[in-house]
C-alpha positions in Angstrom: 0.0 0.0 0.0 1.2 3.4 -0.9 2.1 6.0 1.8 0.7 8.7 -0.4 -2.8 10.3 -0.7 -4.3 13.3 -2.4 -6.5 15.6 -0.3 -8.8 17.8 -2.3 -10.3 20.7 -0.4 -13.2 23.0 -1.4 -13.8 22.5 -5.1 -17.3 24.0 -4.5 -19.3 26.4 -6.6 -19.0 29.2 -4.0 -15.5 29.7 -5.4 -16.6 30.1 -9.1 -17.4 33.6 -10.5 -21.2 33.1 -9.8 -20.5 32.1 -6.2 -20.3 34.1 -3.0 -16.6 33.7 -2.6 -15.2 33.8 -6.1 -11.5 33.1 -6.6 -9.4 34.2 -9.5 -8.1 31.3 -11.5 -10.5 28.7 -10.1 -11.1 27.0 -13.4 -7.3 26.5 -13.9 -7.0 25.2 -10.3 -9.8 22.7 -10.8 -8.4 21.5 -14.1 -5.0 21.0 -12.4 -6.7 19.2 -9.5 -8.4 16.9 -12.0 -5.0 16.0 -13.5 -3.5 15.3 -10.0 -6.6 13.2 -9.0 -6.4 11.2 -12.2 -2.7 10.5 -11.7 -3.3 9.5 -8.1 -6.2 7.1 -9.1 -4.1 5.6 -11.8 -1.4 4.9 -9.3 -3.8 3.4 -6.8 -3.3 6.3 -4.3 -6.3 7.3 -2.2 -8.1 10.5 -3.1 -9.9 12.3 -0.2 -12.4 15.1 -0.9 -13.2 17.7 1.8 -16.3 19.8 1.4 -17.3 22.7 3.7 -20.8 22.5 5.0 -22.4 25.0 7.4 -25.9 24.3 8.8 -26.4 27.3 11.1 -29.5 29.4 9.9 -27.5 32.6 9.6 -24.6 31.1 7.5 -24.1 33.1 4.3 -22.3 30.4 2.3 -21.7 26.6 2.1 -25.3 26.0 3.0 -26.4 22.4 2.0 -28.8 22.3 -0.8 -27.7 25.6 -2.3 -26.0 26.0 -5.7 -22.8 27.4 -4.0 -22.6 24.3 -1.8 -22.6 21.9 -4.7 -19.5 21.0 -6.7 -21.4 20.7 -10.0 -19.1 23.1 -11.9 -16.0 21.2 -10.8 -17.7 17.9 -11.8 -17.0 18.6 -15.4 -13.4 17.9 -14.4 -13.8 15.6 -11.5 -16.3 12.8 -10.9 -18.6 13.5 -7.9 -18.3 11.8 -4.6 -20.9 11.6 -1.9 -19.3 11.4 1.6 -20.3 14.2 3.9 -19.3 15.3 7.4 -21.6 17.9 9.1 -19.8 18.4 12.4 -16.6 20.3 13.1 -15.1 17.7 15.4 -12.9 15.0 14.0 
């Protein structure tokens, strides 16, 4: 078993131009992440996706069920995964 893993954090729609926290260069970053993920998978290395999720009623972003929460725009580069963790303790 390999001692390597790829951890992918926050490829969520909030960071795209239509989101609440747009980042310059996000499309290039996602495309690069897709290449790294593909290489890791082809080598049999685990890929771990981390997605922010805030459930408090006054939260302005990363609210489950909203467009910004989803990773739909990144999915054109990276296949979707379903694991979710709603608490901050780990």
